[in-house]
Backbone as a printed PyTorch tensor [residue, N CA C, xyz], in Angstrom:
tensor([[[ -83.5940,  147.9820,  -96.0780],
         [ -82.7120,  149.1380,  -95.9430],
         [ -81.2850,  148.7020,  -95.6140]],

        [[ -81.1420,  147.7010,  -94.7600],
         [ -79.8140,  147.2210,  -94.3820],
         [ -79.0910,  146.6370,  -95.5880]],

        [[ -79.8310,  145.9390,  -96.4640],
         [ -79.2050,  145.3620,  -97.6520],
         [ -78.6640,  146.4440,  -98.5790]],

        [[ -79.3910,  147.5310,  -98.6980],
         [ -78.9440,  148.6260,  -99.5550],
         [ -77.6710,  149.2500,  -98.9940]],

        [[ -77.6360,  149.4720,  -97.6900],
         [ -76.4310,  150.0390,  -97.0700],
         [ -75.2450,  149.0990,  -97.2310]],

        [[ -75.4730,  147.8110,  -97.0840],
         [ -74.4150,  146.8240,  -97.2630],
         [ -73.8660,  146.8340,  -98.6770]],

        [[ -74.7580,  146.9550,  -99.6600],
         [ -74.3220,  147.0160, -101.0540],
         [ -73.5500,  148.2900, -101.3470]],

        [[ -73.9710,  149.3930, -100.7370],
         [ -73.2560,  150.6620, -100.9220],
         [ -71.8490,  150.5660, -100.3440]],

        [[ -71.7350,  150.0060,  -99.1450],
         [ -70.4160,  149.8460,  -98.5220],
         [ -69.5540,  148.9140,  -99.3610]],

        [[ -70.1360,  147.8220,  -99.8430],
         [ -69.3830,  146.8890, -100.6880],
         [ -68.8880,  147.5740, -101.9590]],

        [[ -69.7400,  148.3510, -102.5920],
         [ -69.3460,  149.0650, -103.8050],
         [ -68.2220,  150.0580, -103.5050]],

        [[ -68.3090,  150.7560, -102.3780],
         [ -67.2610,  151.7110, -102.0080],
         [ -65.9410,  151.0050, -101.7110]],

        [[ -66.0080,  149.8370, -101.0780],
         [ -64.7950,  149.0720, -100.7820],
         [ -64.1310,  148.6230, -102.0840]],

        [[ -64.9190,  148.1070, -103.0070],
         [ -64.3670,  147.6770, -104.2980],
         [ -63.7570,  148.8750, -105.0290]],

        [[ -64.4570,  149.9910, -105.0330],
         [ -63.9520,  151.2140, -105.6730],
         [ -62.6390,  151.6500, -105.0290]],

        [[ -62.5660,  151.6320, -103.7110],
         [ -61.3460,  152.0260, -103.0070],
         [ -60.1940,  151.0840, -103.3410]],

        [[ -60.4660,  149.7890, -103.4010],
         [ -59.4080,  148.8250, -103.7200],
         [ -58.8610,  149.0770, -105.1180]],

        [[ -59.7430,  149.3550, -106.0690],
         [ -59.2890,  149.6450, -107.4320],
         [ -58.4210,  150.9050, -107.4500]],

        [[ -58.8580,  151.9550, -106.7570],
         [ -58.0680,  153.1900, -106.7210],
         [ -56.7360,  152.9890, -106.0040]],

        [[ -56.7390,  152.2100, -104.9410],
         [ -55.4880,  151.9300, -104.2230],
         [ -54.5360,  151.1710, -105.1340]],

        [[ -55.0530,  150.1650, -105.8330],
         [ -54.2040,  149.3590, -106.7170],
         [ -53.6150,  150.1980, -107.8470]],

        [[ -54.3370,  151.2050, -108.3200],
         [ -53.8610,  152.0630, -109.4080],
         [ -52.9760,  153.2120, -108.9270]],

        [[ -52.8980,  153.4190, -107.6320],
         [ -52.1500,  154.5550, -107.1020],
         [ -50.6470,  154.3670, -107.2970]],

        [[ -49.9260,  155.4280, -107.0830],
         [ -48.4830,  155.3930, -107.2270],
         [ -47.7530,  154.9860, -105.9550]],

        [[ -48.4890,  154.5240, -104.9700],
         [ -47.8800,  154.1140, -103.7000],
         [ -47.0500,  152.8500, -103.8990]],

        [[ -46.1750,  152.5900, -102.9480],
         [ -45.3660,  151.3710, -103.0220],
         [ -46.2610,  150.1480, -102.7960]],

        [[ -45.7540,  148.9920, -103.1670],
         [ -46.5290,  147.7560, -103.0310],
         [ -46.9030,  147.5030, -101.5820]],

        [[ -45.9920,  147.7430, -100.6700],
         [ -46.2790,  147.5380,  -99.2530],
         [ -47.3890,  148.4390,  -98.7470]],

        [[ -47.3450,  149.7020,  -99.1580],
         [ -48.3930,  150.6390,  -98.7550],
         [ -49.7410,  150.2250,  -99.3290]],

        [[ -49.7420,  149.7890, -100.5820],
         [ -50.9880,  149.3480, -101.2090],
         [ -51.5920,  148.1770, -100.4400]],

        [[ -50.7560,  147.2190, -100.0820],
         [ -51.2420,  146.0410,  -99.3490],
         [ -51.8200,  146.4590,  -98.0060]],

        [[ -51.1130,  147.3320,  -97.2880],
         [ -51.6160,  147.7790,  -95.9890],
         [ -52.9420,  148.5170,  -96.1180]],

        [[ -53.0960,  149.3850,  -97.1130],
         [ -54.3490,  150.1040,  -97.2980],
         [ -55.4820,  149.1510,  -97.6640]],

        [[ -55.1970,  148.2000,  -98.5350],
         [ -56.2430,  147.2450,  -98.9240],
         [ -56.6650,  146.4040,  -97.7300]],

        [[ -55.7150,  145.9420,  -96.9280],
         [ -56.0600,  145.1560,  -95.7350],
         [ -56.9060,  145.9920,  -94.7770]],

        [[ -56.5420,  147.2440,  -94.5760],
         [ -57.3080,  148.1210,  -93.6880],
         [ -58.7380,  148.2940,  -94.1850]],

        [[ -58.8920,  148.5530,  -95.4770],
         [ -60.2250,  148.7820,  -96.0430],
         [ -61.0690,  147.5030,  -95.9920]],

        [[ -60.4470,  146.3460,  -96.1790],
         [ -61.1990,  145.0890,  -96.1710],
         [ -61.5790,  144.6870,  -94.7480]],

        [[ -60.6630,  144.8390,  -93.7960],
         [ -60.9400,  144.4120,  -92.4210],
         [ -61.8610,  145.3710,  -91.6680]],

        [[ -61.7420,  146.6580,  -91.9350],
         [ -62.5710,  147.6700,  -91.2770],
         [ -63.2430,  148.5190,  -92.3550]],

        [[ -64.2680,  147.9960,  -93.0080],
         [ -64.8030,  148.6690,  -94.2010],
         [ -65.1720,  150.1340,  -94.0010]],

        [[ -66.0000,  150.4530,  -93.0600],
         [ -66.4610,  151.8360,  -92.9250],
         [ -65.3360,  152.7210,  -92.3840]],

        [[ -64.7280,  152.3280,  -91.2970],
         [ -63.6340,  153.1080,  -90.7140],
         [ -62.4420,  153.1550,  -91.6580]],

        [[ -62.1410,  152.0320,  -92.2930],
         [ -61.0340,  151.9790,  -93.2380],
         [ -61.2330,  152.9130,  -94.4210]],

        [[ -62.4720,  152.9930,  -94.9180],
         [ -62.7650,  153.9050,  -96.0240],
         [ -62.5780,  155.3600,  -95.6070]],

        [[ -63.0020,  155.6750,  -94.4070],
         [ -62.8560,  157.0500,  -93.9230],
         [ -61.3840,  157.4050,  -93.7710]],

        [[ -60.6230,  156.5190,  -93.1410],
         [ -59.1890,  156.7720,  -92.9440],
         [ -58.4850,  156.8640,  -94.2940]],

        [[ -58.8170,  155.9560,  -95.2160],
         [ -58.2010,  155.9720,  -96.5350],
         [ -58.5290,  157.2670,  -97.2710]],

        [[ -59.7680,  157.7180,  -97.1840],
         [ -60.1690,  158.9490,  -97.8740],
         [ -59.4130,  160.1580,  -97.3230]],

        [[ -59.1260,  160.1350,  -96.0350],
         [ -58.4380,  161.2650,  -95.4170],
         [ -56.9160,  161.1940,  -95.5410]],

        [[ -56.3570,  159.9940,  -95.4580],
         [ -54.8980,  159.8760,  -95.3730],
         [ -54.2530,  159.0060,  -96.4350]],

        [[ -55.0410,  158.3590,  -97.2740],
         [ -54.5070,  157.4180,  -98.2600],
         [ -53.8320,  158.0980,  -99.4260]],

        [[ -53.2800,  157.2760, -100.3380],
         [ -52.6170,  157.8330, -101.5150],
         [ -53.5680,  158.7280, -102.3110]],

        [[ -53.1170,  159.9240, -102.6300],
         [ -53.9140,  160.8590, -103.4070],
         [ -54.9040,  161.6660, -102.6200]],

        [[ -54.9260,  161.4990, -101.2970],
         [ -55.8770,  162.2570, -100.4980],
         [ -55.4060,  163.7020, -100.3430]],

        [[ -56.3300,  164.6140, -100.1660],
         [ -55.9380,  166.0250, -100.0580],
         [ -55.1430,  166.3340,  -98.7870]],

        [[ -55.3080,  165.5720,  -97.7240],
         [ -54.6100,  165.8540,  -96.4720],
         [ -53.1830,  165.3240,  -96.4470]],

        [[ -52.8420,  164.4270,  -97.3460],
         [ -51.5180,  163.8070,  -97.3230],
         [ -50.4610,  164.6260,  -98.0610]],

        [[ -50.8250,  165.6580,  -98.7500],
         [ -49.8670,  166.4240,  -99.5560],
         [ -48.9200,  167.2320,  -98.7220]]])
């Protein structure tokens, strides 16, 4: 079960990095978001989903 959760988190991190890289944010913002998502995978994904480029709360 732990391996499945780890793979799901890894897939979500990769997906988030791809979306961050494709976003219209500045290069500095992209780097900061990617570092956050990589260093704090679960918390970083939640914060990115709520406040990152293209999120509904950031408009």
